VMD Tcl script that draws the C-alpha trace (Angstrom):
set ca {
  {16.61 59.21 309.76}
  {15.48 55.51 309.15}
  {15.49 52.81 311.37}
  {17.01 49.24 310.41}
  {13.72 47.72 310.19}
  {12.51 50.30 307.63}
  {15.44 49.84 305.49}
  {15.07 45.76 305.82}
  {11.76 46.74 304.26}
  {12.98 48.47 301.15}
  {13.37 46.28 298.18}
  {16.49 46.09 296.43}
  {17.32 47.75 293.08}
  {16.28 45.49 289.89}
  {13.52 43.61 292.71}
  {10.15 43.81 291.34}
  {7.69 45.49 293.80}
  {4.89 42.97 293.54}
  {5.31 39.28 292.65}
  {3.81 39.01 289.23}
  {1.47 35.65 287.83}
  {3.44 33.33 285.72}
  {2.39 33.98 282.10}
  {0.04 31.33 280.83}
  {-0.05 29.45 277.36}
  {-3.27 30.78 275.41}
  {-6.45 28.32 275.46}
  {-6.91 27.06 272.31}
  {-10.80 26.76 270.98}
  {-11.67 23.88 268.98}
  {-13.45 25.70 266.02}
  {-14.33 24.59 262.66}
  {-15.59 28.17 261.39}
  {-12.21 29.68 260.85}
  {-11.91 31.25 257.43}
  {-8.56 30.47 256.34}
  {-8.62 32.31 252.96}
  {-10.12 35.50 254.39}
  {-13.30 35.99 252.69}
  {-14.76 39.23 253.66}
  {-18.45 39.20 254.25}
  {-18.64 43.11 255.54}
  {-18.78 42.61 259.14}
  {-15.83 44.50 259.98}
  {-16.73 47.61 257.61}
  {-20.19 47.94 258.95}
  {-18.27 47.95 262.84}
  {-15.85 50.48 261.47}
  {-18.92 52.75 259.81}
  {-20.79 52.24 263.45}
  {-17.52 53.48 265.34}
  {-16.77 56.21 263.12}
  {-20.68 57.51 263.60}
  {-20.47 57.10 267.54}
  {-17.23 59.15 267.33}
  {-18.97 62.03 265.54}
  {-21.94 61.83 267.75}
  {-19.91 62.05 270.83}
  {-17.46 65.07 269.64}
  {-18.08 68.09 271.49}
  {-18.09 70.78 268.86}
  {-15.54 73.38 270.38}
  {-16.85 76.76 271.14}
  {-15.39 79.98 268.62}
  {-13.05 81.93 270.50}
  {-13.51 85.42 270.69}
  {-11.81 88.61 272.14}
  {-12.86 91.79 272.45}
  {-10.65 94.12 272.19}
  {-11.32 98.02 272.92}
  {-9.06 100.81 271.53}
  {-8.96 104.20 273.27}
  {-8.01 106.84 270.48}
  {-7.45 110.46 271.66}
  {-7.02 113.29 269.30}
  {-4.09 115.57 269.18}
  {-6.05 118.25 269.10}
  {-9.48 119.86 269.29}
  {-9.22 120.10 265.41}
  {-8.82 116.53 264.57}
  {-11.47 115.22 262.18}
  {-12.69 111.84 264.35}
  {-14.76 110.48 261.79}
  {-11.56 110.48 259.51}
  {-9.61 109.08 262.64}
  {-11.98 106.35 262.85}
  {-11.96 105.40 258.91}
  {-7.98 104.97 259.35}
  {-8.45 102.99 262.29}
  {-11.17 100.45 260.37}
  {-8.52 100.41 257.75}
  {-6.76 98.09 259.59}
  {-7.47 94.49 258.40}
  {-6.51 91.03 259.94}
  {-7.73 87.30 259.62}
  {-10.78 87.18 261.78}
  {-10.58 90.73 262.61}
  {-14.29 92.44 262.48}
  {-14.50 95.79 263.40}
  {-18.09 96.54 265.39}
  {-19.81 99.72 267.26}
  {-17.62 102.74 267.77}
  {-18.53 105.50 270.40}
  {-17.15 108.95 270.21}
  {-17.11 110.80 273.10}
  {-16.22 114.29 274.18}
  {-12.95 114.56 276.40}
}
mol new
graphics top color blue
foreach p $ca { graphics top sphere $p radius 0.5 }
foreach p [lrange $ca 0 end-1] q [lrange $ca 1 end] { graphics top cylinder $p $q radius 0.2 }
display resetview
């Protein structure tokens, strides 16, 4: 399905796709202000504190994830006490579960 010309343009296994430039030796700067003993004048701590403060500002607060669940409960008979049935349903407790309004409708 490929022509010989197209196959000739394919690179051989292990051959680099793009010729990479040769690495150069790092340029040394002639500087006399290098601190051989590692004394700390607090610049690093201030920079780290500034970075931490910027991260706190840029962090977006995640919205609370909530779900609304509607439970339909049908009585077995006309004589069923709906307020007692509601109390039994509300006795269910789970982490993050908040019972809100309830509606009793005639069926």
